[in-house]
DRENPABA-714232 format. One record per residue: x, z, y of N, C-alpha, C in turn. Coordinates in pm, whole numbers, padded with zeros to 5 digits, always signed. Atoms other than C-alpha are relative to their C-alpha. Layout:
REM residues N
XZYXZYXZY...
REM end
This chain:
REM residues 298
+00105-00065+00079+01890-01339-02595-00042-00088-00118+00034+00091+00109+01819-01649-02805+00098+00016-00116-00101-00019+00104+02145-01596-02995-00022+00134-00072+00023-00131+00060+02075-01226-03050-00125-00002-00089+00124+00004+00078+01721-01296-03168+00020-00075-00131-00027+00077+00122+01844-01557-03415+00077+00086-00101-00079-00087+00088+02102-01313-03558-00087+00107-00066+00081-00109+00052+01853-01027-03599-00100-00052-00104+00101+00052+00095+01585-01241-03770+00067-00050-00127-00072+00045+00121+01840-01400-04007+00039+00121-00084-00040-00120+00073+01970-01053-04099-00121+00065-00067+00121-00059+00058+01615-00929-04157-00054-00081-00116+00057+00087+00102+01505-01230-04359+00098-00032-00113-00101+00034+00100+01835-01284-04543+00006-00148-00026+00007+00144+00020+01787-01656-04493-00009-00071+00134+00009+00081-00122+01850-01915-04220-00130-00080-00001+00121+00079+00012+01557-02117-04350-00124+00081+00041+00115-00085-00033+01309-01829-04329+00003+00043+00147-00013-00037-00141+01445-01725-03988-00044-00115+00090+00040+00118-00077+01399-02080-03858-00152-00014+00001+00146+00009+00008+01039-02076-03980-00065+00106+00090+00060-00108-00081+00965-01740-03811+00017-00026+00149-00027+00024-00141+01123-01846-03483-00046-00137+00048+00050+00135-00033+00968-02195-03492+00111-00089+00054-00114+00083-00038+01307-02362-03465+00056-00067-00125-00059+00067+00115+01512-02592-03687+00109+00088-00060-00103-00080+00066+01750-02445-03942+00138-00024+00061-00131+00022-00063+02059-02617-03788+00012+00073+00135-00005-00069-00131+01965-02466-03447+00025+00148-00019-00022-00142+00028+01950-02116-03598+00143+00024-00046-00137-00012+00049+02280-02168-03780+00100-00009+00114-00089+00017-00115+02446-02289-03460-00004+00121+00091+00012-00116-00089+02312-01995-03258+00079+00117-00054-00074-00112+00059+02458-01741-03502+00150-00026+00006-00142+00035-00007+02791-01927-03516+00055+00022+00142-00044-00017-00138+02814-01931-03136+00009+00147+00038-00005-00144-00026+02735-01558-03123+00125+00060-00062-00119-00052+00069+03008-01481-03376+00128-00043+00072-00117+00050-00071+03257-01700-03187+00018+00074+00133-00008-00068-00129+03172-01530-02859+00046+00145-00016-00038-00138+00026+03209-01181-03008+00141+00009-00058-00130-00001+00067+03515-01270-03216-00003+00073-00132+00016-00067+00128+03377-01109-03533-00103-00073-00084+00098+00057+00090+03194-01232-03838-00111+00102-00022+00112-00092+00009+02846-01076-03846-00081-00017-00126+00080+00028+00119+02691-01242-04155+00087-00062-00109-00063+00059+00117+02817-01319-04504-00097-00099-00061+00085+00103+00058+02680-01647-04641+00037-00022-00145-00018+00036+00141+02638-01702-05013-00105-00106-00031+00096+00104+00038+02445-01969-05200-00140+00058-00019+00130-00061+00024+02165-01722-05270-00057+00076+00121+00052-00089-00105+02144-01493-04967+00102+00018+00112-00083-00032-00116+02275-01408-04623-00011+00150+00025+00001-00145-00021+02377-01046-04570+00092+00036+00115-00086-00041-00111+02525-00860-04270+00133+00053-00050-00128-00062+00025+02891-00770-04269-00008+00146+00046-00003-00138-00046+02994-00410-04196-00022+00006+00151+00017+00004-00146+03025-00496-03826-00139-00048+00037+00133+00052-00026+02702-00693-03840-00107+00107-00021+00096-00107+00029+02516-00396-03993-00004+00101+00115-00006-00094-00112+02633-00170-03712-00058-00061+00128+00045+00065-00123+02541-00430-03452-00152-00025+00002+00144+00031+00008+02182-00489-03573-00085+00091+00090+00085-00084-00086+02022-00179-03406+00028-00018+00150-00033+00025-00140+02209-00254-03082-00069-00127+00049+00063+00127-00035+02087-00612-03082-00152+00015+00008+00145-00022-00001+01732-00498-03164-00043+00072+00128+00034-00073-00122+01736-00255-02872+00010-00090+00122-00016+00092-00113+01865-00522-02632-00119-00097+00008+00115+00093+00005+01590-00762-02744-00127+00071+00044+00120-00077-00035+01326-00491-02715-00004+00029+00149-00005-00029-00144+01441-00391-02364-00026-00126+00082+00021+00127-00072+01450-00755-02256-00147-00041-00005+00141+00037+00014+01101-00825-02392-00090+00091+00084+00078-00094-00080+00966-00510-02223+00013-00032+00148-00022+00033-00140+01123-00607-01890-00077-00125+00039+00074+00123-00028+00975-00957-01907-00149+00027+00001+00142-00034+00005+00638-00814-02005-00044+00073+00127+00031-00072-00123+00649-00577-01707-00007-00094+00120+00000+00096-00109+00736-00862-01473-00124-00089-00005+00121+00082+00015+00455-01075-01614-00124+00078+00042+00113-00084-00037+00216-00783-01571-00012+00013+00150+00000-00009-00145+00319-00748-01210-00045-00131+00063+00037+00131-00054+00290-01121-01144-00148-00029-00019+00141+00024+00030-00054-01129-01304-00090+00112+00052+00072-00110-00065-00158-00815-01111-00063+00096-00101+00046-00099+00098-00206-00610-01428+00070+00133+00019-00074-00123-00027+00049-00356-01310+00069-00014+00135-00068+00002-00128+00248-00264-01001-00033+00123+00081+00020-00115-00089+00243-00025-00708-00018-00050+00142+00025+00034-00139+00109-00045-00353+00012+00127+00084-00010-00112-00093+00204+00187-00066-00050-00046+00137+00064+00034-00127+00005+00188+00259+00019+00113+00099+00001-00097-00109+00056+00365+00590-00123-00029+00084+00125+00021-00073-00271+00417+00777-00026+00114+00096+00045-00104-00090-00417+00604+01069-00085+00100-00077+00078-00100+00073-00576+00933+00952-00149-00034-00008+00142+00034+00001-00924+00818+01053-00028-00118-00091+00015+00114+00090-00875+00492+00865+00011+00045-00145-00022-00048+00136-00742+00672+00558-00119+00078-00053+00110-00085+00046-01038+00910+00545-00136-00066+00007+00131+00060-00020-01321+00685+00660-00011-00143-00053+00007+00141+00037-01238+00320+00593+00053-00029-00139-00067+00035+00126-01010+00323+00289-00070+00046-00128+00060-00041+00128-01211+00523+00031-00085-00108-00067+00081+00106+00057-01459+00240-00017+00083-00116-00052-00090+00108+00041-01179-00017-00035+00075+00037-00127-00078-00046+00115-00975+00189-00281-00087+00003-00126+00090-00003+00116-01277+00234-00509-00016-00139-00060+00015+00138+00048-01332-00142-00533+00130-00049-00062-00131+00045+00049-00959-00205-00578+00031+00059-00137-00031-00066+00127-00923+00050-00859-00085-00055-00114+00086+00058+00103-01213-00110-01046+00048-00139-00039-00047+00135+00028-01066-00459-01017+00141-00003-00058-00140-00003+00044-00702-00363-01079+00037+00140-00049-00022-00136+00048-00696-00045-01290+00145+00033-00034-00138-00026+00037-00328-00088-01381+00095+00015+00116-00086-00009-00119-00195-00083-01024-00015+00138+00064+00001-00132-00066-00099+00253-00872+00000-00018+00151+00018+00011-00145-00162+00327-00506+00043+00129+00069-00039-00114-00083-00013+00556-00240-00044-00028+00143+00043+00011-00140-00169+00612+00104+00064+00112+00080-00066-00097-00089+00033+00785+00377-00065-00011+00137+00062+00008-00133-00149+00876+00698+00099+00041+00108-00091-00026-00112+00033+00873+01031-00064-00056+00126+00051+00056-00123-00025+00794+01396+00045-00145+00016-00028+00143-00018+00005+00440+01536+00149-00030-00002-00145+00021-00004+00375+00469+01609+00062+00022-00137-00053-00030+00132+00443+00624+01269-00028-00109-00101+00036+00109+00091+00260+00346+01086+00098-00116+00017-00093+00111-00027+00475+00081+01254+00143+00036-00041-00136-00044+00035+00792+00285+01203+00022-00006-00151-00012+00003+00146+00728+00320+00829+00012-00143-00052-00010+00140+00038+00678-00055+00802+00140-00055+00029-00131+00052-00038+01001-00134+00986+00112+00059-00086-00100-00063+00088+01189+00108+00759-00021-00038-00146+00031+00044+00136+01042-00062+00449-00045+00116-00089+00048-00113+00078+00886+00267+00342-00136-00027-00063+00132+00037+00052+00546+00105+00280-00011-00151-00005+00019+00145+00014+00418-00240+00186-00071-00060+00121+00069+00045-00121+00178-00277+00478-00068+00120+00064+00063-00109-00072-00006-00068+00734-00135-00039+00056+00126+00021-00070-00344-00026+00897+00003+00093+00120-00012-00079-00121-00320+00087+01257-00045-00078+00121+00039+00066-00124-00362-00015+01618+00115-00085+00053-00102+00083-00064-00174-00260+01839+00081+00079+00102-00069-00079-00101-00047+00026+02054+00151-00015-00012-00145+00021-00004+00311-00052+02153+00044-00086-00120-00023+00087+00115+00315-00340+01906+00145-00045-00011-00136+00044+00027+00655-00410+01751+00000-00152-00018-00001+00147+00009+00742-00782+01793+00037-00054-00138-00036+00043+00135+00873-00797+01435-00113+00019-00100+00115-00023+00087+00530-00711+01296-00114-00095+00035+00118+00084-00020+00217-00921+01252-00125+00088-00006+00122-00080-00010-00126-00782+01343-00122-00089-00023+00125+00070+00027-00457-00902+01200-00116+00096+00027+00110-00088-00038-00768-00753+01359-00100+00017-00114+00099-00032+00103-01005-00580+01118-00129+00053+00060+00118-00065-00057-01239-00374+01335+00033+00049+00140-00016-00051-00135-01294-00234+01680-00094+00118+00020+00088-00114-00029-01427+00107+01782+00022+00050+00142-00005-00051-00136-01498+00282+02110+00064+00137+00005-00055-00133-00023-01328+00587+02253-00112+00089+00051+00108-00091-00035-01564+00886+02280+00054+00138+00039-00032-00140-00029-01558+01236+02423-00041+00086-00119+00032-00099+00103-01546+01518+02166+00015+00139+00062-00009-00136-00052-01625+01876+02262-00084+00094-00086+00078-00099+00074-01775+02198+02126-00145-00006+00047+00143+00006-00032-02155+02219+02115-00039+00095+00114+00030-00094-00108-02141+02513+02359+00070-00035+00131-00072+00039-00121-01923+02331+02609-00098-00056+00102+00084+00049-00110-02068+02236+02945-00036-00147-00016+00023+00143+00014-02032+01864+02866-00092-00035-00117+00088+00025+00114-02244+01902+02551-00147+00014+00035+00139-00022-00039-02560+01972+02748-00079-00130+00012+00065+00131-00015-02635+01603+02785+00064-00096-00099-00058+00098+00092-02584+01303+02557+00011-00139+00062-00012+00129-00069-02579+01027+02818+00147-00036+00017-00140+00041-00020-02262+00823+02882+00066+00074+00115-00081-00069-00101-01987+00993+03080+00099-00096+00062-00109+00073-00063-01748+00847+03330+00131+00071-00031-00130-00060+00027-01379+00903+03262+00036+00102+00108-00033-00091-00109-01352+01072+03600-00066+00137-00018+00068-00128+00024-01593+01340+03478+00084+00096-00082-00081-00083+00089-01323+01470+03244+00112+00073+00074-00117-00049-00071-01066+01551+03513+00008+00149+00020-00004-00143-00033-01167+01911+03578+00000+00090-00123+00006-00082+00122-01169+02025+03212+00136+00003-00071-00126-00011+00078-00886+02146+02986-00003-00108-00108-00005+00114+00093-00779+01842+02787+00097+00026-00114-00085-00011+00120-00641+01851+02431+00039-00141-00042-00047+00136+00025-00427+01544+02370-00003-00033-00149+00008+00046+00138-00505+01353+02051+00099-00111-00030-00098+00106+00018-00218+01110+02098-00038-00128+00072+00046+00120-00071-00418+00861+02305+00033+00004+00149-00033-00010-00142-00308+00990+02645+00116-00093+00034-00105+00094-00040-00100+00733+02828-00040-00144-00022+00045+00137+00024-00286+00427+02699-00148-00015+00037+00141+00000-00038-00632+00514+02835-00012+00032+00149+00019-00039-00141-00783+00573+03181+00037+00145+00027-00035-00141-00018-00689+00938+03122+00128+00019+00079-00129-00018-00066-00338+00882+03254-00014+00004+00152+00026-00004-00143-00488+00834+03599-00071+00128+00041+00079-00121-00027-00691+01155+03566+00079+00126-00032-00076-00117+00046-00463+01393+03375+00147-00040-00009-00141+00037-00003-00090+01373+03450+00070+00031-00131-00068-00044+00122+00041+01573+03155-00086+00105-00069+00086-00096+00070-00189+01741+02900+00074+00129-00034-00061-00129+00029-00122+02110+02853+00012+00023-00150+00002-00019+00145-00206+02096+02482+00009-00136-00070-00016+00123+00076-00091+01827+02236+00001+00032-00149+00008-00021+00145-00169+01800+01864+00016-00134-00070-00033+00127+00067-00044+01539+01619-00099-00038-00110+00096+00032+00106-00322+01563+01359-00141+00035+00045+00139-00028-00035-00699+01550+01389-00048+00131-00062+00038-00126+00064-00725+01848+01152+00023+00117+00096-00032-00105-00098-00550+02073+01405-00084-00016+00126+00076+00028-00122-00724+01906+01695-00145+00050-00013+00138-00043+00021-01072+01966+01549-00008+00153-00004-00001-00147+00006-00982+02329+01479+00004+00060+00140-00011-00049-00137-00889+02378+01844-00129-00023+00078+00126+00028-00070-01206+02212+01968-00111+00092-00051+00099-00093+00056-01413+02427+01730+00014+00139+00062-00022-00128-00069-01256+02725+01905-00037-00009+00148+00045+00025-00138-01387+02573+02231+00112+00023+00101-00115-00014-00089-01040+02566+02383-00001-00109+00107+00002+00109-00096-01093+02231+02552-00074-00121-00057+00066+00124+00042-01214+01871+02517+00106-00101-00040-00091+00108+00034-01058+01554+02377-00076-00130-00005+00063+00131+00022-01124+01186+02327+00056-00057-00129-00039+00058+00127-01116+01005+01995-00077-00129-00023+00075+00120+00038-01213+00666+01852-00121+00038-00085+00122-00024+00076-01555+00639+01688+00029+00032-00146-00031-00021+00141-01398+00622+01343+00045+00142-00026-00045-00138+00013-01226+00957+01392-00114+00097+00028+00112-00086-00037-01541+01101+01547-00098+00019-00116+00087-00013+00118-01720+01045+01214+00029+00130-00075-00040-00119+00075-01532+01352+01086-00052+00130+00063+00042-00124-00066-01689+01600+01332-00119+00062-00073+00109-00070+00066-01930+01866+01203-00101+00050+00102+00111-00044-00086-02232+02046+01347+00047+00083+00119-00049-00079-00114-02013+02258+01577+00048-00086+00116-00053+00089-00102-01892+01954+01769-00100-00109+00034+00084+00111-00044-02064+01680+01965+00087-00108+00061-00071+00111-00062-01959+01339+02095-00090-00066+00104+00074+00071-00104-02059+01145+02405+00076-00129+00034-00067+00126-00035-01986+00780+02495+00063+00007+00138-00072+00003-00127-01745+00709+02778-00009-00140+00060+00011+00128-00070-01787+00435+03039+00087+00003+00126-00074+00016-00128-01629+00309+03361+00150+00029-00013+00048+00112+00081-01450+00156+03185-00029+00044-00144+00012-00022+00144-01554+00131+02819+00135-00032-00063-00131+00019+00060-01230+00175+02626-00014-00016-00151+00012+00028+00143-01188+00033+02277+00136+00004-00068-00122+00003+00081-00934+00061+01999-00015-00107-00106+00001+00106+00099-00848-00234+01780+00074+00048-00125-00060-00039+00128-00778-00156+01413+00051-00126-00069-00063+00121+00052-00538-00402+01252+00067+00022-00136-00087+00007+00117-00380-00493+00922+00138-00040+00052-00134+00022-00054-00007-00477+00995+00098-00032-00114-00100+00041+00099+00261-00661+00796+00129-00038+00071-00127+00044-00055+00626-00748+00846+00005-00152+00004-00014+00144-00011+00697-01098+00972+00108-00051-00096-00097+00064+00089+00877-01330+00729+00040+00092-00115-00024-00092+00110+00844-01077+00448-00100-00029-00111+00088+00031+00113+00706-01157+00103-00059+00128-00058+00069-00115+00060+00449-00913-00029+00001-00012-00151+00009-00001+00145+00439-00811-00394-00139-00046-00042+00134+00039+00047+00151-00946-00606-00101+00114+00009+00091-00115-00008+00003-00594-00615-00047+00020+00144+00037-00016-00141+00010-00570-00234-00093-00112+00044+00086+00113-00033-00142-00916-00202-00142+00023-00053+00132-00028+00058-00423-00808-00433-00075+00103+00084+00065-00103-00081-00492-00498-00223-00048-00057+00132+00039+00060-00127-00499-00699+00099-00120-00092-00019+00115+00085+00028-00738-00950-00058-00128+00081-00012+00116-00087+00015-00975-00670-00157-00041+00056+00136+00027-00055-00133-00944-00520+00192-00074-00101+00086+00060+00102-00087-01026-00846+00372-00137-00045-00049+00129+00043+00056-01311-00932+00135-00110+00102+00024+00101-00105-00004-01486-00597+00176-00005+00079+00130-00007-00084-00120-01389-00456+00515-00121-00018+00091+00111+00021-00093-01677-00615+00706-00120+00085-00035+00113-00081+00042-01943-00440+00498+00021+00147+00027-00030-00142-00022-01771-00101+00519+00003+00031+00149-00005-00019-00145-01707-00140+00892-00141+00006+00058+00137+00003-00050-02071-00228+00955-00074+00128-00038+00066-00123+00045-02188+00072+00750+00044+00121+00085-00050-00109-00084-01972+00296+00974-00041-00017+00145+00046+00021-00136-02130+00149+01285+00106-00058+00092-00106+00060-00081-01814-00031+01399-00019-00150+00009+00003+00145-00018-01757-00387+01511+00108-00063-00084-00099+00072+00080-01591-00618+01261+00060-00111+00084-00071+00101-00080-01326-00843+01419+00076-00092-00093-00072+00098+00080-01196-01163+01264+00112-00060+00084-00112+00066-00069-00856-01301+01357+00097-00050-00102-00104+00052+00088-00556-01476+01214+00130+00072+00028-00130-00065-00018-00214-01329+01154+00084-00083+00096
REM end
C-alpha cells in the first residue's frame, strides 16, 4: 500500500518533491517506492522530465484502480480501528425469555447510550437452547441457568430467583396467598413450563400431560384456566390481573441466572463492552425486580 500511495500522490502532484512533502517522507524514498512498484509490475507508470512527472498510458489506466485499492484498504483499517475502540461492531446474545423481557431492557438502554455505533441482537430461548447456540458459535455469549451445564462453557452468577406457583385467579389455589408445599400441587392438572425434571415436581408428577415451550403460550393456557404451572420470579413478573402467584416451600427451589461464555474463547471488543455494562448495572436492575444479586467468578 505504501508503494501504491506513493505512485498515486506523485501522479496527482506531478512531482516527487511535492509528493514527498504531502506524504511526510524523503524524496529518495518516494522515488524508490515508485521504482520498486514499476519493477514489480513490469511496466513503466510515470514519465520523468526535468519539468514534470506525468503518467504513461498504462499509468493513467492504473491510477483509478490504485485509488480504489487505497480507499478500500483505508476503509477496512478504519472499520477495524472502530471495532477495536468500540465505536462500531455487533453483539449477539442468547437469553432466557424472562431475562430478555425483564432484565435486558434496562441494560440495553444503558449500552446503547454508551456505545451508539454498536448493533445488538437478542435471541430468546430456553436454558438448553441458550447453551446450544453458544456451542454452535451462533451468539457471542448467553444469559441462562446452570441447568445441565455444558463443561465447555463458563458460568458467572448474576442473580437468583425463586420458583413460584402460577394459576388463574379463579383457580382453587388462588383463594389464599400463603406459601404452598410442593406436595399440594400433585392433584391438579400441571402445565409444563420446561422446569419439570429439575424440581421437586418430578417426584409428584411423573409426566406432565401438557407441555409448552414459550411463556407466551403457557400464559395463554393458564388464562384459560386449563391448569397450573411453576415459574421463576423473573418470569412471573409478566403475569397480568387474570393470574396470581404463590410462593412454594418444602423445599424452597431457586434458579440461578448466569452469564455464559465459551471457555478459551476470545470475545470481540463489542461483546466485551456489553458484558462490562451488564456487570456494572445488573445489581441495580436485579434489586429493582426484587431478585437476589449473586456475585461470583468465572
